[in-house]
N, C-alpha and C positions, 0 to 999 in steps of 0.2 A: 423129362430124362431127357432127350430125344436131342431138344436145341444146349443142353448141359454140355452132352458130349462135344458136338458143333463147337462151342465155345471151346471145350479142350484142344478140342483140331486146332483153329482159330491162334490160342496161344501159343499150342508145340510147332505151328509154322512161322508164326513171327508175321500173322495179319496186320495190315496199319488199322482195320478197324472190325470190326465184326457189327453187323446189322441185324437185326430182328423186330416181328412185330407181336414179340410175345411181352408183354408189362411185366409179370412178374420179375423172370427173365433179370430183365432193362433195370428196374429198382432195386432188385438183388445184387447183384455187377455194380450196381452205382454206389450200396450198401458198406458193399465189399474192394471197395476200389484199388485199397491198397492190397488183391490180393492177386488183383484180376491186372494180368501185363498187356492187356489189349482194351481199347476204347471198346466201347458197347456203347450203341445206338438206335434210336428208329430211323429207318429206310428215311422217312417223310425228314423229320425232321434234323436229322445229318444231309441229307439237301437244301435243308430253308436256310440253315449255317454254311456252308459250302459254299453255296452262289450268292 
């Protein structure tokens, strides 16, 4: 539940990305990508893609 609140806050503040280690949250966010307006990823995966 707290992660969902953090995700909503990230959307509200127009964050560039939302990083989380909560696999369930990441999977749900990726399944509902059309509803979520901020990219969601695992910090390790994001770092590997950025570098």
